[in-house]
PLY file of the C-alpha trace (Angstrom):
ply
format ascii 1.0
element vertex 60
property float x
property float y
property float z
element edge 59
property int vertex1
property int vertex2
end_header
-53.14 81.52 -53.72
-54.12 80.04 -57.13
-57.63 79.44 -58.42
-58.60 76.59 -59.62
-61.49 75.94 -62.06
-63.37 73.39 -61.76
-64.13 71.96 -65.37
-68.15 69.63 -65.38
-68.40 67.61 -68.45
-71.10 67.75 -70.94
-73.87 64.81 -69.27
-73.40 67.45 -66.04
-74.13 70.65 -67.97
-77.07 69.35 -69.64
-78.70 68.01 -66.54
-77.79 71.67 -65.06
-79.68 73.46 -68.09
-82.96 70.59 -68.47
-83.50 71.23 -64.46
-83.37 74.91 -65.03
-86.10 74.99 -67.54
-87.86 72.91 -65.01
-87.33 75.60 -62.13
-88.11 79.14 -61.57
-85.38 79.65 -59.88
-82.16 79.26 -61.64
-80.31 80.99 -58.78
-80.66 79.04 -56.53
-80.78 75.28 -58.50
-76.48 77.34 -59.39
-75.68 76.81 -55.41
-76.85 73.40 -55.50
-75.26 72.46 -58.32
-72.52 74.61 -56.80
-71.59 76.58 -60.26
-71.91 80.10 -60.53
-75.50 81.46 -61.75
-73.96 83.35 -65.00
-72.63 79.57 -66.09
-75.96 77.92 -66.08
-77.45 81.10 -68.44
-74.53 80.54 -71.15
-74.75 77.05 -70.18
-78.58 77.34 -71.49
-78.06 79.98 -74.05
-75.54 77.23 -75.41
-78.00 75.10 -75.58
-80.54 76.91 -77.35
-78.42 78.77 -79.93
-76.54 74.98 -81.07
-78.26 71.89 -82.36
-75.29 69.76 -82.87
-73.02 70.91 -80.52
-74.46 71.77 -76.94
-71.81 73.25 -75.36
-68.19 74.11 -76.60
-65.51 73.84 -74.28
-63.52 71.07 -72.70
-64.45 68.27 -71.81
-62.99 65.23 -69.81
0 1
1 2
2 3
3 4
4 5
5 6
6 7
7 8
8 9
9 10
10 11
11 12
12 13
13 14
14 15
15 16
16 17
17 18
18 19
19 20
20 21
21 22
22 23
23 24
24 25
25 26
26 27
27 28
28 29
29 30
30 31
31 32
32 33
33 34
34 35
35 36
36 37
37 38
38 39
39 40
40 41
41 42
42 43
43 44
44 45
45 46
46 47
47 48
48 49
49 50
50 51
51 52
52 53
53 54
54 55
55 56
56 57
57 58
58 59
């Protein structure tokens, strides 16, 4: 069985990162928005490191 990868748009990622800074439990937030905790941490790191291009990768 082939694994289907989900692709999230920039607005979704920005909102998830914003919410992650407002919450104390990032893992719980990741479950709520149905992404993995490591992906949320990666997006947080990307948003801190890049000023103009917040997220690299595919966008729908």
